[in-house]
C-alpha positions in Angstrom: -82.5 -139.3 -132.6 -85.7 -141.2 -131.9 -84.0 -142.8 -128.8 -83.1 -139.4 -127.5 -86.7 -138.2 -127.8 -87.9 -141.4 -126.0 -85.4 -140.8 -123.1 -86.4 -137.1 -122.9 -90.1 -138.1 -122.6 -89.2 -140.8 -120.0 -87.4 -138.2 -117.9 -90.3 -135.8 -118.2 -92.7 -138.4 -117.0 -90.4 -139.5 -114.2 -90.0 -135.9 -113.0 -93.7 -135.3 -113.2 -94.5 -138.4 -111.1 -92.0 -137.4 -108.4 -92.9 -133.8 -108.2 -95.4 -133.3 -105.4 -96.6 -129.9 -106.8 -97.4 -131.4 -110.1 -99.1 -134.4 -108.4 -101.2 -131.9 -106.4 -102.0 -129.9 -109.6 -103.0 -133.1 -111.5 -105.3 -134.3 -108.7 -107.0 -130.9 -108.4 -107.6 -130.9 -112.1 -109.2 -134.4 -112.0 -111.5 -133.3 -109.1 -112.7 -130.0 -110.5 -112.6 -131.2 -114.1 -115.8 -133.1 -113.5 -118.7 -131.0 -114.9 -121.0 -131.4 -111.9 -118.3 -130.5 -109.4 -117.2 -127.6 -111.6 -120.8 -126.3 -111.6 -121.1 -126.8 -107.8 -117.9 -124.8 -107.3 -119.2 -122.0 -109.6 -122.4 -121.9 -107.7 -120.7 -121.7 -104.3 -118.4 -119.1 -105.6 -121.4 -116.7 -105.7 -122.8 -117.6 -102.3 -122.9 -120.3 -99.7 -125.7 -122.8 -100.3 -127.6 -125.6 -98.7 -127.6 -129.0 -100.4 -131.2 -128.5 -101.5 -130.3 -125.2 -103.1 -127.5 -126.8 -105.0 -129.9 -129.6 -106.2 -132.4 -127.0 -107.4 -129.9 -124.7 -109.1 -128.3 -127.5 -111.0 -131.4 -129.6 -111.5 -129.8 -132.8 -110.3 -131.0 -135.4 -107.9 -129.9 -135.5 -104.2 -127.7 -138.7 -104.4 -125.7 -137.3 -107.3 -125.2 -133.9 -105.6 -124.3 -135.5 -102.3 -121.7 -137.6 -104.0 -120.0 -134.7 -105.6 -120.2 -132.5 -102.5 -118.6 -135.3 -100.5 -115.7 -135.4 -102.9 -115.2 -131.7 -102.9 -115.4 -131.5 -99.1 -113.0 -134.5 -98.7 -110.4 -132.7 -100.8 -111.0 -129.3 -99.1 -112.4 -127.5 -102.1 -115.5 -126.6 -100.0 -116.4 -126.3 -96.3 -119.6 -127.0 -94.5 -121.1 -125.3 -91.5 -124.3 -126.0 -89.6 -127.2 -123.8 -90.4 -130.0 -125.1 -88.1 -130.4 -128.8 -88.8 -128.8 -128.5 -92.3 -125.3 -128.0 -93.6 -124.4 -125.0 -95.6 -121.6 -125.3 -98.1 -119.1 -122.6 -99.1 -116.0 -122.5 -101.3 -112.6 -122.8 -99.8 -110.6 -119.8 -100.8 -107.5 -121.2 -99.2 -107.5 -124.3 -101.4 -107.9 -122.2 -104.5 -105.1 -119.9 -103.4 -102.9 -122.9 -103.0 -104.0 -124.3 -106.4 -103.3 -120.9 -108.1 -99.9 -120.6 -106.5 -98.8 -124.0 -107.8 -100.4 -123.3 -111.2 -98.4 -120.1 -111.5 -95.2 -121.9 -110.6 -95.9 -124.4 -113.3 -96.7 -121.7 -115.8 -93.5 -119.9 -114.9 -91.5 -123.1 -115.8 -93.4 -123.4 -119.1 -92.9 -119.7 -119.9 -89.2 -119.9 -119.2 -88.6 -122.6 -121.8 -87.3 -121.7 -125.3 -88.6 -124.2 -127.7 
């Protein structure tokens, strides 16, 4: 019985590793799971902001905010546009639509299981 459970867990892990949707979901959770990045996303969900506005709103220093903004921008959670000589950041609705779609697919799989 114990061997059967170990094999089932091994299969689940293997399927999880090979499923690109689950990999995408896991990576997104790692990125937005960071408290500072989560706060930045919540702030930008209300309105686009300059880096200095993000710093003031979150009471964090510029190097820390820049680091998290770079990560969010690299993974397409936020976009930047020029506003004079500064960059203004806004949330990427497309990325969150993609995340929500995959989340819903995953939820449908969970919901369909009879445990």
